[in-house]
OpenMM code with the backbone's topology and positions (N, CA, C; nanometers):
from openmm import Vec3, app, unit

residues = "MET CYS PHE PRO GLU ALA VAL SER GLU LEU ALA LYS HIS TYR LYS GLU LYS GLY VAL SER THR ALA ILE GLU THR CYS GLY CYS VAL ASP TRP GLU ASN PHE GLU LYS VAL LEU PRO TYR MET ASP LEU ILE MET TYR ASP LEU LYS ILE MET ASP ASP GLU LYS HIS ILE GLN TYR THR GLY GLY SER ASN LYS GLN ILE LEU LYS ASN LEU LYS LYS ILE SER LYS LEU VAL HIS THR VAL VAL ARG ILE PRO ILE ILE PRO THR ILE ASN ASP SER GLU LYS GLU ILE ASP GLN PHE GLY LYS PHE ILE SER GLU MET LYS ASP ASP ILE LYS THR VAL HIS LEU LEU PRO TYR HIS ASN PHE GLY ILE SER LYS TYR ARG ALA MET GLY LYS LYS TYR LEU LEU GLU ASP LEU GLU ALA PRO SER ASP GLU GLN MET GLU GLU ILE LYS SER ARG LEU GLU GLY TYR GLY PHE GLU VAL ILE ILE GLY GLY".split()
positions = [
    Vec3(9.8153, 12.2250, 8.9535),
    Vec3(9.6871, 12.2545, 9.0164),
    Vec3(9.6819, 12.3969, 9.0716),
    Vec3(9.7943, 12.4648, 9.0700),
    Vec3(9.7954, 12.6043, 9.1142),
    Vec3(9.7370, 12.6970, 9.0077),
    Vec3(9.7221, 12.6455, 8.8853),
    Vec3(9.6688, 12.7246, 8.7741),
    Vec3(9.5509, 12.6507, 8.7124),
    Vec3(9.4408, 12.6369, 8.7878),
    Vec3(9.3304, 12.5522, 8.7415),
    Vec3(9.2625, 12.6017, 8.6139),
    Vec3(9.2597, 12.7309, 8.5926),
    Vec3(9.1960, 12.7816, 8.4707),
    Vec3(9.2724, 12.7349, 8.3473),
    Vec3(9.4032, 12.7494, 8.3503),
    Vec3(9.4852, 12.7079, 8.2360),
    Vec3(9.4799, 12.5567, 8.2171),
    Vec3(9.4896, 12.4816, 8.3265),
    Vec3(9.4868, 12.3359, 8.3175),
    Vec3(9.3525, 12.2884, 8.2630),
    Vec3(9.2441, 12.3438, 8.3138),
    Vec3(9.1122, 12.2990, 8.2678),
    Vec3(9.0907, 12.3349, 8.1207),
    Vec3(9.1393, 12.4501, 8.0787),
    Vec3(9.1259, 12.4900, 7.9378),
    Vec3(9.2012, 12.3932, 7.8466),
    Vec3(9.3251, 12.3614, 7.8825),
    Vec3(9.4041, 12.2658, 7.8032),
    Vec3(9.3408, 12.1267, 7.8045),
    Vec3(9.3024, 12.0811, 7.9212),
    Vec3(9.2448, 11.9470, 7.9331),
    Vec3(9.1145, 11.9372, 7.8550),
    Vec3(9.0312, 12.0388, 7.8635),
    Vec3(8.9046, 12.0394, 7.7890),
    Vec3(8.9329, 12.0317, 7.6396),
    Vec3(9.0266, 12.1099, 7.5916),
    Vec3(9.0628, 12.1115, 7.4501),
    Vec3(9.1016, 11.9709, 7.4026),
    Vec3(9.1899, 11.9049, 7.4765),
    Vec3(9.2366, 11.7736, 7.4353),
    Vec3(9.1310, 11.6658, 7.4548),
    Vec3(9.0543, 11.6763, 7.5607),
    Vec3(8.9482, 11.5773, 7.5846),
    Vec3(8.8467, 11.5818, 7.4700),
    Vec3(8.8153, 11.7017, 7.4213),
    Vec3(8.7224, 11.7154, 7.3082),
    Vec3(8.7788, 11.6524, 7.1812),
    Vec3(8.9091, 11.6408, 7.1716),
    Vec3(8.9751, 11.5784, 7.0561),
    Vec3(8.9965, 11.4286, 7.0762),
    Vec3(8.9478, 11.3765, 7.1904),
    Vec3(8.9600, 11.2341, 7.2175),
    Vec3(9.0917, 11.1924, 7.2791),
    Vec3(9.1693, 11.2882, 7.3260),
    Vec3(9.2976, 11.2589, 7.3896),
    Vec3(9.2749, 11.2411, 7.5394),
    Vec3(9.3280, 11.1333, 7.5927),
    Vec3(9.3160, 11.1070, 7.7357),
    Vec3(9.3906, 11.2150, 7.8149),
    Vec3(9.3342, 11.2555, 7.9266),
    Vec3(9.3940, 11.3620, 8.0067),
    Vec3(9.4281, 11.3105, 8.1460),
    Vec3(9.5404, 11.3588, 8.1970),
    Vec3(9.5861, 11.3182, 8.3298),
    Vec3(9.6650, 11.4328, 8.3913),
    Vec3(9.6729, 11.4298, 8.5223),
    Vec3(9.7545, 11.5290, 8.5930),
    Vec3(9.8182, 11.4612, 8.7135),
    Vec3(9.9372, 11.5057, 8.7472),
    Vec3(10.0062, 11.4598, 8.8677),
    Vec3(10.0032, 11.5746, 8.9668),
    Vec3(9.9686, 11.5452, 9.0908),
    Vec3(9.9569, 11.6502, 9.1914),
    Vec3(9.9891, 11.5959, 9.3299),
    Vec3(10.0288, 11.6881, 9.4177),
    Vec3(10.0418, 11.6520, 9.5583),
    Vec3(9.9132, 11.6886, 9.6323),
    Vec3(9.8199, 11.7544, 9.5621),
    Vec3(9.6886, 11.7805, 9.6197),
    Vec3(9.6813, 11.8926, 9.7205),
    Vec3(9.7858, 11.9714, 9.7314),
    Vec3(9.7899, 12.0775, 9.8326),
    Vec3(9.7369, 12.2091, 9.7753),
    Vec3(9.6101, 12.2060, 9.7347),
    Vec3(9.5424, 12.3251, 9.6825),
    Vec3(9.3994, 12.3245, 9.7339),
    Vec3(9.3350, 12.4382, 9.7225),
    Vec3(9.1949, 12.4473, 9.7629),
    Vec3(9.1084, 12.3573, 9.6749),
    Vec3(9.0021, 12.3038, 9.7327),
    Vec3(8.9123, 12.2155, 9.6601),
    Vec3(8.8562, 12.2839, 9.5340),
    Vec3(8.8377, 12.4129, 9.5389),
    Vec3(8.7838, 12.4862, 9.4238),
    Vec3(8.8722, 12.4670, 9.2997),
    Vec3(9.0024, 12.4540, 9.3182),
    Vec3(9.0922, 12.4295, 9.2058),
    Vec3(9.0599, 12.2958, 9.1396),
    Vec3(9.0359, 12.1947, 9.2208),
    Vec3(9.0009, 12.0638, 9.1662),
    Vec3(8.8662, 12.0670, 9.0955),
    Vec3(8.7707, 12.1410, 9.1505),
    Vec3(8.6385, 12.1482, 9.0882),
    Vec3(8.6462, 12.2002, 8.9450),
    Vec3(8.7413, 12.2868, 8.9184),
    Vec3(8.7576, 12.3421, 8.7836),
    Vec3(8.8233, 12.2425, 8.6884),
    Vec3(8.9064, 12.1550, 8.7394),
    Vec3(8.9883, 12.0667, 8.6568),
    Vec3(8.9278, 11.9270, 8.6404),
    Vec3(8.8714, 11.8725, 8.7461),
    Vec3(8.8274, 11.7328, 8.7454),
    Vec3(8.7306, 11.6951, 8.6330),
    Vec3(8.6398, 11.7839, 8.5903),
    Vec3(8.5491, 11.7434, 8.4824),
    Vec3(8.6202, 11.7046, 8.3529),
    Vec3(8.7452, 11.7447, 8.3380),
    Vec3(8.8188, 11.7202, 8.2143),
    Vec3(8.9315, 11.6179, 8.2313),
    Vec3(8.9383, 11.5536, 8.3459),
    Vec3(9.0463, 11.4595, 8.3739),
    Vec3(8.9975, 11.3154, 8.3648),
    Vec3(9.0843, 11.2316, 8.3055),
    Vec3(9.0595, 11.0879, 8.3020),
    Vec3(9.1367, 11.0164, 8.4119),
    Vec3(9.2454, 11.0764, 8.4562),
    Vec3(9.3331, 11.0133, 8.5555),
    Vec3(9.3995, 11.1203, 8.6412),
    Vec3(9.4044, 11.0932, 8.7704),
    Vec3(9.4798, 11.1760, 8.8643),
    Vec3(9.5874, 11.0878, 8.9257),
    Vec3(9.7122, 11.1307, 8.9153),
    Vec3(9.8236, 11.0638, 8.9837),
    Vec3(9.8533, 11.1494, 9.1058),
    Vec3(9.8255, 11.0950, 9.2219),
    Vec3(9.8204, 11.1726, 9.3457),
    Vec3(9.9315, 11.1282, 9.4399),
    Vec3(10.0220, 11.2189, 9.4717),
    Vec3(10.1357, 11.1881, 9.5582),
    Vec3(10.0986, 11.1993, 9.7062),
    Vec3(10.1354, 11.0975, 9.7810),
    Vec3(10.1296, 11.1013, 9.9274),
    Vec3(10.2716, 11.0825, 9.9770),
    Vec3(10.3175, 11.1739, 10.0599),
    Vec3(10.4564, 11.1671, 10.1041),
    Vec3(10.4722, 11.1120, 10.2451),
    Vec3(10.3939, 11.1652, 10.3375),
    Vec3(10.4059, 11.1266, 10.4786),
    Vec3(10.2667, 11.1347, 10.5395),
    Vec3(10.2275, 11.0334, 10.6150),
    Vec3(10.0935, 11.0320, 10.6746),
    Vec3(10.0855, 11.1123, 10.8040),
    Vec3(10.1873, 11.1077, 10.8873),
    Vec3(10.1873, 11.1799, 11.0142),
    Vec3(10.1974, 11.3294, 10.9869),
    Vec3(10.0998, 11.4064, 11.0342),
    Vec3(10.0940, 11.5489, 11.0016),
    Vec3(10.2145, 11.6267, 11.0547),
    Vec3(10.2557, 11.5995, 11.1789),
    Vec3(10.3711, 11.6730, 11.2338),
    Vec3(10.4978, 11.6446, 11.1534),
    Vec3(10.5163, 11.5201, 11.1164),
    Vec3(10.6324, 11.4829, 11.0369),
    Vec3(10.6228, 11.5436, 10.8965),
    Vec3(10.5006, 11.5485, 10.8432),
    Vec3(10.4791, 11.6103, 10.7112),
    Vec3(10.5199, 11.7578, 10.7165),
    Vec3(10.4802, 11.8261, 10.8211),
    Vec3(10.5174, 11.9671, 10.8380),
    Vec3(10.6690, 11.9803, 10.8488),
    Vec3(10.7313, 11.8923, 10.9269),
    Vec3(10.8762, 11.8961, 10.9467),
    Vec3(10.9515, 11.8850, 10.8139),
    Vec3(10.9078, 11.7920, 10.7273),
    Vec3(10.9832, 11.7655, 10.6048),
    Vec3(10.9371, 11.8427, 10.4824),
    Vec3(10.8122, 11.8861, 10.4816),
    Vec3(10.7625, 11.9564, 10.3620),
    Vec3(10.7317, 12.1029, 10.3873),
    Vec3(10.7222, 12.1392, 10.5153),
    Vec3(10.6909, 12.2771, 10.5478),
    Vec3(10.5419, 12.3054, 10.5561),
    Vec3(10.4587, 12.2032, 10.5364),
    Vec3(10.3140, 12.2243, 10.5427),
    Vec3(10.2402, 12.1012, 10.5910),
    Vec3(10.1182, 12.1231, 10.6351),
    Vec3(10.0325, 12.0162, 10.6841),
    Vec3(9.9842, 11.9287, 10.5681),
    Vec3(9.9468, 11.8054, 10.6008),
    Vec3(9.8902, 11.7171, 10.4991),
    Vec3(9.7382, 11.7049, 10.5110),
    Vec3(9.6766, 11.7781, 10.6002),
    Vec3(9.5319, 11.7636, 10.6233),
    Vec3(9.4518, 11.7907, 10.4962),
    Vec3(9.4820, 11.8987, 10.4282),
    Vec3(9.4114, 11.9319, 10.3042),
    Vec3(9.4392, 11.8262, 10.1963),
    Vec3(9.5612, 11.7787, 10.1903),
    Vec3(9.6016, 11.6772, 10.0917),
    Vec3(9.5181, 11.5508, 10.1105),
    Vec3(9.5066, 11.5039, 10.2337),
    Vec3(9.4323, 11.3812, 10.2620),
    Vec3(9.2834, 11.3998, 10.2368),
    Vec3(9.2315, 11.5143, 10.2759),
    Vec3(9.0897, 11.5447, 10.2541),
    Vec3(9.0585, 11.5488, 10.1043),
    Vec3(9.1438, 11.6135, 10.0271),
    Vec3(9.1221, 11.6220, 9.8821),
    Vec3(9.1273, 11.4842, 9.8170),
    Vec3(9.2198, 11.3994, 9.8605),
    Vec3(9.2301, 11.2662, 9.8018),
    Vec3(9.1013, 11.1870, 9.8220),
    Vec3(9.0443, 11.1956, 9.9403),
    Vec3(8.9193, 11.1239, 9.9671),
    Vec3(8.8095, 11.1661, 9.8698),
    Vec3(8.8023, 11.2947, 9.8411),
    Vec3(8.7000, 11.3447, 9.7480),
    Vec3(8.7311, 11.3055, 9.6044),
    Vec3(8.8543, 11.3265, 9.5632),
    Vec3(8.8953, 11.3026, 9.4249),
    Vec3(8.8760, 11.1568, 9.3860),
    Vec3(8.9135, 11.0668, 9.4756),
    Vec3(8.9094, 10.9243, 9.4424),
    Vec3(8.7680, 10.8771, 9.4091),
    Vec3(8.6675, 10.9472, 9.4561),
    Vec3(8.5289, 10.9119, 9.4262),
    Vec3(8.4848, 10.9651, 9.2900),
    Vec3(8.5606, 11.0585, 9.2337),
    Vec3(8.5169, 11.1280, 9.1125),
    Vec3(8.5945, 11.0928, 8.9863),
    Vec3(8.7231, 11.0594, 9.0015),
    Vec3(8.8109, 11.0359, 8.8869),
    Vec3(8.9020, 10.9177, 8.9182),
    Vec3(8.9346, 10.8404, 8.8154),
    Vec3(9.0304, 10.7298, 8.8335),
    Vec3(9.1579, 10.7876, 8.8956),
    Vec3(9.1977, 10.7339, 9.0105),
    Vec3(9.3094, 10.7888, 9.0874),
    Vec3(9.4119, 10.6808, 9.1169),
    Vec3(9.5377, 10.7129, 9.0916),
    Vec3(9.6503, 10.6275, 9.1275),
    Vec3(9.7300, 10.7022, 9.2335),
    Vec3(9.7510, 10.6392, 9.3470),
    Vec3(9.8311, 10.6997, 9.4538),
    Vec3(9.9777, 10.6670, 9.4275),
    Vec3(10.0612, 10.7683, 9.4407),
    Vec3(10.2063, 10.7528, 9.4221),
    Vec3(10.2740, 10.7887, 9.5543),
    Vec3(10.3600, 10.7000, 9.6022),
    Vec3(10.4297, 10.7221, 9.7285),
    Vec3(10.5798, 10.7210, 9.7027),
    Vec3(10.6454, 10.8364, 9.7171),
    Vec3(10.7920, 10.8351, 9.7087),
    Vec3(10.8466, 10.7716, 9.8369),
    Vec3(10.9285, 10.6695, 9.8212),
    Vec3(10.9851, 10.6007, 9.9377),
    Vec3(11.1199, 10.6646, 9.9688),
    Vec3(11.1248, 10.7318, 10.0848),
    Vec3(11.2426, 10.8081, 10.1247),
    Vec3(11.3009, 10.7443, 10.2511),
    Vec3(11.4167, 10.6789, 10.2379),
    Vec3(11.4758, 10.6084, 10.3522),
    Vec3(11.4883, 10.6970, 10.4761),
    Vec3(11.4554, 10.6380, 10.5882),
    Vec3(11.4582, 10.6982, 10.7220),
    Vec3(11.3499, 10.8029, 10.7434),
    Vec3(11.2738, 10.8361, 10.6415),
    Vec3(11.1705, 10.9390, 10.6557),
    Vec3(11.0307, 10.8788, 10.6489),
    Vec3(11.0036, 10.7912, 10.5504),
    Vec3(10.8689, 10.7350, 10.5404),
    Vec3(10.8696, 10.5864, 10.5044),
    Vec3(10.9746, 10.5159, 10.5374),
    Vec3(10.9871, 10.3773, 10.4923),
    Vec3(10.9773, 10.2715, 10.6019),
    Vec3(10.9446, 10.3102, 10.7237),
    Vec3(10.9328, 10.2106, 10.8309),
    Vec3(10.8037, 10.1296, 10.8127),
    Vec3(10.7994, 10.0131, 10.8767),
    Vec3(10.6783, 9.9309, 10.8699),
    Vec3(10.5578, 10.0100, 10.9203),
    Vec3(10.5763, 10.0850, 11.0275),
    Vec3(10.4670, 10.1646, 11.0843),
    Vec3(10.4156, 10.2650, 10.9810),
    Vec3(10.5070, 10.3328, 10.9149),
    Vec3(10.4652, 10.4342, 10.8181),
    Vec3(10.4006, 10.3717, 10.6945),
    Vec3(10.4529, 10.2593, 10.6506),
    Vec3(10.3925, 10.1905, 10.5363),
    Vec3(10.2517, 10.1438, 10.5738),
    Vec3(10.2343, 10.0951, 10.6954),
    Vec3(10.1009, 10.0554, 10.7412),
    Vec3(10.0069, 10.1759, 10.7494),
    Vec3(10.0592, 10.2920, 10.7880),
    Vec3(9.9747, 10.4121, 10.7898),
    Vec3(9.9237, 10.4442, 10.6493),
    Vec3(10.0109, 10.4342, 10.5495),
    Vec3(9.9672, 10.4534, 10.4114),
    Vec3(9.8595, 10.3504, 10.3755),
    Vec3(9.8890, 10.2247, 10.4046),
    Vec3(9.7965, 10.1176, 10.3684),
    Vec3(9.6596, 10.1341, 10.4312),
    Vec3(9.6569, 10.1645, 10.5601),
    Vec3(9.5288, 10.1816, 10.6298),
    Vec3(9.4506, 10.3002, 10.5733),
    Vec3(9.5177, 10.4113, 10.5480),
    Vec3(9.4484, 10.5290, 10.4955),
    Vec3(9.3923, 10.5016, 10.3561),
    Vec3(9.4745, 10.4484, 10.2695),
    Vec3(9.4299, 10.4250, 10.1323),
    Vec3(9.3209, 10.3182, 10.1287),
    Vec3(9.3284, 10.2209, 10.2191),
    Vec3(9.2264, 10.1153, 10.2192),
    Vec3(9.0884, 10.1698, 10.2540),
    Vec3(9.0819, 10.2876, 10.3162),
    Vec3(8.9520, 10.3524, 10.3396),
    Vec3(8.8846, 10.3872, 10.2069),
    Vec3(8.9621, 10.3937, 10.0994),
    Vec3(8.9112, 10.4282, 9.9664),
    Vec3(8.9254, 10.3105, 9.8712),
    Vec3(8.9279, 10.1882, 9.9271),
    Vec3(8.9565, 10.0673, 9.8488),
    Vec3(8.8604, 10.0494, 9.7312),
    Vec3(8.7367, 10.0954, 9.7444),
    Vec3(8.6423, 10.0835, 9.6332),
    Vec3(8.6804, 10.1746, 9.5173),
    Vec3(8.7572, 10.2770, 9.5438),
    Vec3(8.7900, 10.3764, 9.4415),
    Vec3(8.9362, 10.3745, 9.3981),
    Vec3(9.0261, 10.3379, 9.4869),
    Vec3(9.1693, 10.3357, 9.4538),
    Vec3(9.2151, 10.1907, 9.4497),
    Vec3(9.2631, 10.1504, 9.3340),
    Vec3(9.3055, 10.0116, 9.3149),
    Vec3(9.4561, 9.9982, 9.2997),
    Vec3(9.5233, 10.1082, 9.2619),
    Vec3(9.6652, 10.0995, 9.2270),
    Vec3(9.7481, 10.1997, 9.3067),
    Vec3(9.8620, 10.1525, 9.3541),
    Vec3(9.9587, 10.2364, 9.4249),
    Vec3(10.0929, 10.2202, 9.3538),
    Vec3(10.1568, 10.3313, 9.3235),
    Vec3(10.2920, 10.3294, 9.2665),
    Vec3(10.3909, 10.3675, 9.3754),
    Vec3(10.4945, 10.2893, 9.3917),
    Vec3(10.6031, 10.3209, 9.4849),
    Vec3(10.7177, 10.3808, 9.4046),
    Vec3(10.7619, 10.4974, 9.4436),
    Vec3(10.8680, 10.5678, 9.3719),
    Vec3(10.9930, 10.5700, 9.4586),
    Vec3(11.0945, 10.4907, 9.4253),
    Vec3(11.2156, 10.4882, 9.5083),
    Vec3(11.2859, 10.6240, 9.5066),
    Vec3(11.3275, 10.6696, 9.6233),
    Vec3(11.4022, 10.7948, 9.6348),
    Vec3(11.5265, 10.7909, 9.5463),
    Vec3(11.5568, 10.9047, 9.4882),
    Vec3(11.6838, 10.9233, 9.4166),
    Vec3(11.7329, 11.0647, 9.4454),
    Vec3(11.8577, 11.0890, 9.4231),
    Vec3(11.9123, 11.2230, 9.4511),
    Vec3(11.9539, 11.2935, 9.3217),
    Vec3(11.8782, 11.2708, 9.2138),
    Vec3(11.9108, 11.3317, 9.0849),
    Vec3(11.9055, 11.4846, 9.0885),
    Vec3(11.8361, 11.5399, 9.1868),
    Vec3(11.8199, 11.6848, 9.1928),
    Vec3(11.9361, 11.7595, 9.2571),
    Vec3(12.0363, 11.6888, 9.3063),
    Vec3(12.1476, 11.7547, 9.3759),
    Vec3(12.2122, 11.8615, 9.2882),
    Vec3(12.2409, 11.8297, 9.1643),
    Vec3(12.3099, 11.9258, 9.0772),
    Vec3(12.2245, 12.0502, 9.0517),
    Vec3(12.0933, 12.0324, 9.0449),
    Vec3(12.0043, 12.1483, 9.0261),
    Vec3(12.0125, 12.2411, 9.1470),
    Vec3(12.0102, 12.1818, 9.2660),
    Vec3(12.0203, 12.2626, 9.3877),
    Vec3(12.1541, 12.3360, 9.3928),
    Vec3(12.2592, 12.2662, 9.3607),
    Vec3(12.3930, 12.3296, 9.3621),
    Vec3(12.3980, 12.4451, 9.2629),
    Vec3(12.3404, 12.4256, 9.1446),
    Vec3(12.3397, 12.5307, 9.0425),
    Vec3(12.2627, 12.6542, 9.0899),
    Vec3(12.1649, 12.6321, 9.1791),
    Vec3(12.0877, 12.7445, 9.2338),
    Vec3(12.1510, 12.8003, 9.3608),
    Vec3(12.2635, 12.7410, 9.4022),
    Vec3(12.3298, 12.7871, 9.5229),
    Vec3(12.2600, 12.7445, 9.6500),
    Vec3(12.1804, 12.6371, 9.6424),
    Vec3(12.1065, 12.5890, 9.7593),
    Vec3(12.1622, 12.4549, 9.8058),
    Vec3(12.1426, 12.4289, 9.9338),
    Vec3(12.1850, 12.3003, 9.9906),
    Vec3(12.0735, 12.1989, 9.9704),
    Vec3(12.1106, 12.0827, 9.9212),
    Vec3(12.0175, 11.9708, 9.9047),
    Vec3(12.0139, 11.8963, 10.0373),
    Vec3(11.9021, 11.9059, 10.1098),
    Vec3(11.8956, 11.8584, 10.2474),
    Vec3(11.9048, 11.7062, 10.2624),
    Vec3(11.8744, 11.6323, 10.1581),
    Vec3(11.8779, 11.4861, 10.1676),
    Vec3(11.9963, 11.4265, 10.0922),
    Vec3(12.1008, 11.5055, 10.0786),
    Vec3(12.2169, 11.4663, 9.9988),
    Vec3(12.2802, 11.3353, 10.0442),
    Vec3(12.2786, 11.3081, 10.1732),
    Vec3(12.3464, 11.1896, 10.2259),
    Vec3(12.2607, 11.0628, 10.2228),
    Vec3(12.1360, 11.0748, 10.1812),
    Vec3(12.0491, 10.9572, 10.1767),
    Vec3(12.0844, 10.8675, 10.0586),
    Vec3(12.0785, 10.7380, 10.0840),
    Vec3(12.0984, 10.6381, 9.9788),
    Vec3(11.9610, 10.5965, 9.9268),
    Vec3(11.9539, 10.5615, 9.8013),
    Vec3(11.8299, 10.5086, 9.7451),
    Vec3(11.7949, 10.3777, 9.8156),
    Vec3(11.6656, 10.3474, 9.8313),
    Vec3(11.6297, 10.2195, 9.8922),
    Vec3(11.6727, 10.1040, 9.8022),
    Vec3(11.7062, 9.9932, 9.8626),
    Vec3(11.7490, 9.8759, 9.7859),
    Vec3(11.6280, 9.8137, 9.7157),
    Vec3(11.6564, 9.7349, 9.6143),
    Vec3(11.5494, 9.6624, 9.5448),
    Vec3(11.4765, 9.5711, 9.6432),
    Vec3(11.5519, 9.5096, 9.7337),
    Vec3(11.4918, 9.4207, 9.8337),
    Vec3(11.3956, 9.4979, 9.9244),
    Vec3(11.4370, 9.6147, 9.9693),
    Vec3(11.3505, 9.6955, 10.0552),
    Vec3(11.2238, 9.7371, 9.9795),
    Vec3(11.2383, 9.7765, 9.8534),
    Vec3(11.1220, 9.8161, 9.7740),
    Vec3(11.0261, 9.6981, 9.7576),
    Vec3(11.0793, 9.5797, 9.7389),
    Vec3(10.9943, 9.4599, 9.7258),
    Vec3(10.9209, 9.4303, 9.8569),
    Vec3(10.9882, 9.4508, 9.9702),
    Vec3(10.9249, 9.4295, 10.1008),
    Vec3(10.8107, 9.5286, 10.1218),
    Vec3(10.8331, 9.6539, 10.0861),
    Vec3(10.7290, 9.7561, 10.0998),
    Vec3(10.6127, 9.7244, 10.0061),
    Vec3(10.6456, 9.6841, 9.8860),
    Vec3(10.5425, 9.6456, 9.7875),
    Vec3(10.4550, 9.5343, 9.8441),
    Vec3(10.5190, 9.4309, 9.8965),
    Vec3(10.4464, 9.3170, 9.9517),
    Vec3(10.3574, 9.3591, 10.0684),
    Vec3(10.4099, 9.4455, 10.1538),
    Vec3(10.3335, 9.4924, 10.2698),
    Vec3(10.2075, 9.5665, 10.2254),
    Vec3(10.2205, 9.6547, 10.1259),
    Vec3(10.1039, 9.7289, 10.0777),
    Vec3(10.0067, 9.6403, 10.0003),
    Vec3(10.0586, 9.5409, 9.9306),
    Vec3(9.9703, 9.4471, 9.8604),
    Vec3(9.8791, 9.3753, 9.9593),
    Vec3(9.9261, 9.3610, 10.0832),
    Vec3(9.8454, 9.3001, 10.1883),
    Vec3(9.7189, 9.3784, 10.2192),
    Vec3(9.7141, 9.5032, 10.1771),
    Vec3(9.5944, 9.5855, 10.1956),
    Vec3(9.4992, 9.5752, 10.0766),
    Vec3(9.5363, 9.4929, 9.9780),
    Vec3(9.4463, 9.4664, 9.8664),
    Vec3(9.4653, 9.5528, 9.7436),
    Vec3(9.5796, 9.6173, 9.7313),
    Vec3(9.6057, 9.7037, 9.6155),
    Vec3(9.6974, 9.6343, 9.5168),
    Vec3(9.6862, 9.6778, 9.3915),
    Vec3(9.7913, 9.6461, 9.2965),
    Vec3(9.9027, 9.7465, 9.3256),
    Vec3(10.0233, 9.7002, 9.3470),
    Vec3(10.1348, 9.7878, 9.3812),
    Vec3(10.2424, 9.7714, 9.2750),
    Vec3(10.2858, 9.8836, 9.2216),
    Vec3(10.3881, 9.8851, 9.1161),
    Vec3(10.5057, 9.9661, 9.1653),
    Vec3(10.6237, 9.9137, 9.1492),
    Vec3(10.7449, 9.9906, 9.1813),
    Vec3(10.7811, 10.0718, 9.0589),
    Vec3(10.7916, 10.2017, 9.0774),
    Vec3(10.8112, 10.2940, 8.9654),
    Vec3(10.6753, 10.3475, 8.9234),
    Vec3(10.6719, 10.4196, 8.8146),
    Vec3(10.5409, 10.4667, 8.7695),
    Vec3(10.5432, 10.6002, 8.7052),
] * unit.nanometer
topology = app.Topology()
chain = topology.addChain("A")
for resn in residues:
    res = topology.addResidue(resn, chain)
    for name in ("N", "CA", "C"):
        topology.addAtom(name, app.Element.getBySymbol(name[0]), res)
C-alpha cells in the first residue's frame, strides 16, 4: 500500500482479465493510497496487531489510530478479512481478545471472517543474517489449545474464525 500507483495499475490489469485481486495490508497508510487501489480490489486481508494504542506504539513503533480508522472505511467498500497475529504475552489475553472482538463487531455487517495467525519465530535467521537482534526470540508459539480458546472467544462475537489463513 506504500506504492498505490503500481498496485492499482497491476490490479486493474488483472481485474480486466477476469483475475481476482487481493492485497494484504496493515493499513498504516494515508486514506488517499486506498482510494487509488480499492476500485480494483476484490479482497482486502487486513492485519490488526494490538488494539491498545499505547501498547501498539510500544511494540510496533507507531499508533494504530489510522489503521483502525482505515479499516472502518475499507470494510464498507471491499470484502475484508481481518487477520490477527496471536503473539503470546503481547496480545493474547482475554481482555485483548475481547478488545478485538468488540472493535470488529462494530463492523459486523461488513466483516464476517477473522483469521488467527499463530506467532512463529521463523524470521530469527533473517534477523541474524542482517546483524539485528530478533526482539521476540524467547517467545514460544501459542499452543493449539490456546488458539482454539481464542477462536471460540472470538466466535462469540458472531464471526467465522479460522486458525491460519
